[in-house]
One Martini backbone bead per residue (centre of mass of N, CA, C, O) as a GRO file, in nm:
protein
  142
    1MET     BB    1   1.008   5.034  -1.430
    2GLY     BB    2   0.819   4.801  -1.332
    3LEU     BB    3   0.746   4.476  -1.165
    4ASP     BB    4   0.437   4.474  -1.185
    5VAL     BB    5   0.120   4.294  -1.234
    6TYR     BB    6  -0.232   4.375  -1.315
    7ALA     BB    7  -0.573   4.314  -1.270
    8VAL     BB    8  -0.790   4.506  -1.477
    9ARG     BB    9  -1.034   4.771  -1.501
   10PRO     BB   10  -1.213   5.008  -1.637
   11GLY     BB   11  -1.387   5.293  -1.534
   12ASP     BB   12  -1.481   5.270  -1.835
   13PRO     BB   13  -1.717   5.074  -1.996
   14ALA     BB   14  -1.639   5.161  -2.301
   15VAL     BB   15  -1.367   5.013  -2.250
   16LYS     BB   16  -1.256   4.712  -2.436
   17GLY     BB   17  -0.991   4.830  -2.587
   18HIS     BB   18  -0.757   4.984  -2.767
   19ASP     BB   19  -0.970   5.106  -2.975
   20THR     BB   20  -1.120   5.263  -2.704
   21LEU     BB   21  -0.860   5.400  -2.613
   22ARG     BB   22  -0.811   5.708  -2.464
   23THR     BB   23  -0.618   6.000  -2.472
   24PRO     BB   24  -0.658   6.097  -2.193
   25VAL     BB   25  -0.697   5.948  -1.893
   26THR     BB   26  -1.007   6.009  -1.685
   27TRP     BB   27  -0.973   5.739  -1.525
   28GLU     BB   28  -0.984   5.454  -1.327
   29TRP     BB   29  -0.854   5.180  -1.222
   30GLU     BB   30  -0.987   4.858  -1.153
   31GLY     BB   31  -1.069   4.598  -1.003
   32PRO     BB   32  -1.193   4.309  -0.980
   33ALA     BB   33  -1.516   4.191  -0.926
   34ASP     BB   34  -1.381   3.898  -0.887
   35LEU     BB   35  -1.159   3.777  -0.637
   36ASP     BB   36  -1.147   3.468  -0.590
   37PRO     BB   37  -0.961   3.357  -0.825
   38PHE     BB   38  -0.704   3.513  -0.707
   39GLU     BB   39  -0.708   3.382  -0.419
   40ASP     BB   40  -0.665   3.077  -0.552
   41VAL     BB   41  -0.382   3.133  -0.639
   42PRO     BB   42  -0.094   3.001  -0.615
   43ARG     BB   43   0.155   3.055  -0.389
   44GLY     BB   44   0.494   3.038  -0.343
   45PHE     BB   45   0.766   3.067  -0.450
   46PRO     BB   46   0.799   2.847  -0.719
   47GLU     BB   47   0.514   2.683  -0.713
   48GLY     BB   48   0.408   2.966  -0.733
   49LEU     BB   49   0.318   3.278  -0.737
   50PHE     BB   50   0.455   3.586  -0.744
   51TRP     BB   51   0.449   3.831  -0.549
   52PRO     BB   52   0.386   4.143  -0.516
   53SER     BB   53   0.522   4.407  -0.347
   54ASP     BB   54   0.215   4.474  -0.210
   55GLY     BB   55   0.040   4.184  -0.185
   56ASP     BB   56  -0.152   4.183  -0.418
   57PHE     BB   57  -0.365   3.931  -0.557
   58THR     BB   58  -0.409   4.101  -0.847
   59GLY     BB   59  -0.094   4.021  -0.871
   60PHE     BB   60   0.248   4.022  -0.995
   61ARG     BB   61   0.586   3.944  -1.065
   62GLY     BB   62   0.680   4.026  -1.382
   63GLN     BB   63   0.999   4.006  -1.376
   64VAL     BB   64   1.014   3.689  -1.343
   65TYR     BB   65   0.843   3.630  -1.633
   66ARG     BB   66   0.929   3.807  -1.879
   67GLU     BB   67   1.138   3.639  -2.044
   68TRP     BB   68   0.974   3.383  -2.086
   69VAL     BB   69   0.709   3.509  -2.208
   70ASN     BB   70   0.855   3.639  -2.448
   71GLY     BB   71   1.022   3.387  -2.565
   72THR     BB   72   0.775   3.177  -2.573
   73LEU     BB   73   0.492   3.370  -2.628
   74GLY     BB   74   0.523   3.685  -2.725
   75PHE     BB   75   0.505   3.865  -2.455
   76ASN     BB   76   0.471   4.176  -2.293
   77LEU     BB   77   0.416   4.260  -1.966
   78TYR     BB   78   0.500   4.586  -2.013
   79GLU     BB   79   0.237   4.585  -2.167
   80LEU     BB   80  -0.080   4.679  -2.231
   81LEU     BB   81  -0.321   4.439  -2.190
   82ASP     BB   82  -0.595   4.337  -2.338
   83PRO     BB   83  -0.850   4.114  -2.338
   84ALA     BB   84  -0.762   3.969  -2.596
   85GLN     BB   85  -0.465   3.927  -2.515
   86VAL     BB   86  -0.529   3.766  -2.250
   87ARG     BB   87  -0.667   3.532  -2.406
   88ASP     BB   88  -0.421   3.461  -2.575
   89LEU     BB   89  -0.227   3.408  -2.341
   90ALA     BB   90  -0.401   3.176  -2.217
   91GLY     BB   91  -0.389   2.990  -2.461
   92ARG     BB   92  -0.080   2.965  -2.480
   93LEU     BB   93  -0.041   2.852  -2.197
   94ASP     BB   94  -0.215   2.598  -2.229
   95GLN     BB   95  -0.056   2.475  -2.470
   96TRP     BB   96   0.215   2.466  -2.338
   97LEU     BB   97   0.128   2.283  -2.103
   98THR     BB   98   0.042   2.043  -2.276
   99ASP     BB   99   0.318   2.000  -2.404
  100ALA     BB  100   0.487   1.969  -2.146
  101ARG     BB  101   0.339   1.730  -2.025
  102GLY     BB  102   0.379   1.540  -2.284
  103SER     BB  103   0.721   1.576  -2.244
  104GLY     BB  104   0.785   1.579  -1.918
  105THR     BB  105   0.795   1.851  -1.780
  106ASP     BB  106   0.923   1.981  -1.464
  107GLU     BB  107   1.101   2.227  -1.561
  108VAL     BB  108   1.164   2.592  -1.576
  109ALA     BB  109   1.341   2.838  -1.744
  110LEU     BB  110   1.316   3.186  -1.695
  111ASP     BB  111   1.629   3.210  -1.680
  112GLU     BB  112   1.951   3.179  -1.607
  113GLY     BB  113   1.878   3.161  -1.261
  114THR     BB  114   1.564   3.047  -1.309
  115THR     BB  115   1.391   2.781  -1.159
  116VAL     BB  116   1.074   2.601  -1.218
  117PRO     BB  117   0.822   2.439  -1.161
  118LEU     BB  118   0.544   2.372  -1.334
  119LYS     BB  119   0.353   2.498  -1.112
  120GLY     BB  120   0.435   2.796  -1.164
  121ILE     BB  121   0.302   2.812  -1.448
  122GLU     BB  122   0.021   2.719  -1.361
  123ALA     BB  123  -0.023   2.978  -1.180
  124LEU     BB  124  -0.002   3.176  -1.411
  125ALA     BB  125  -0.233   3.066  -1.578
  126GLU     BB  126  -0.454   3.098  -1.371
  127PHE     BB  127  -0.436   3.410  -1.361
  128VAL     BB  128  -0.494   3.461  -1.661
  129ARG     BB  129  -0.765   3.315  -1.675
  130ALA     BB  130  -0.910   3.498  -1.469
  131ALA     BB  131  -0.883   3.749  -1.634
  132ALA     BB  132  -1.017   3.651  -1.895
  133ALA     BB  133  -1.303   3.580  -1.764
  134GLN     BB  134  -1.329   3.921  -1.705
  135ASP     BB  135  -1.200   4.107  -1.921
  136LEU     BB  136  -0.911   4.187  -1.852
  137TRP     BB  137  -0.633   4.354  -1.776
  138LEU     BB  138  -0.279   4.408  -1.808
  139PHE     BB  139  -0.105   4.603  -1.562
  140PRO     BB  140   0.183   4.791  -1.559
  141ASP     BB  141   0.377   4.911  -1.333
  142SER     BB  142   0.562   5.253  -1.303
   0.00000   0.00000   0.00000
């Protein structure tokens, strides 16, 4: 299992979601058409998003957030998420952040040993919103 998750789009424009994804895949995944929103996501963990192992700003270290995202939001970052799922994840992150700010949350425990300031989750949400805005998929490397 890989560690990183990337925002990608299918090389076949007819593929819009899991219902149109056929295997075997005979095309390549491509990066986002607009890279600027991903370049603007705050980095520098723990206040920003954790860089992926290859330093590509269209990705992040999914392993760092996996447990929290799964337990709190009900999504597995290591399953291929299609654009509808990415939009749903963005919405849940935004709602969670609204609730967290309203309750005065300053820090978030990602797992037993890792706590981040709320800014770290805000950076994750910004990345997911950027992917959702372009109808991208979240692709786990493996």
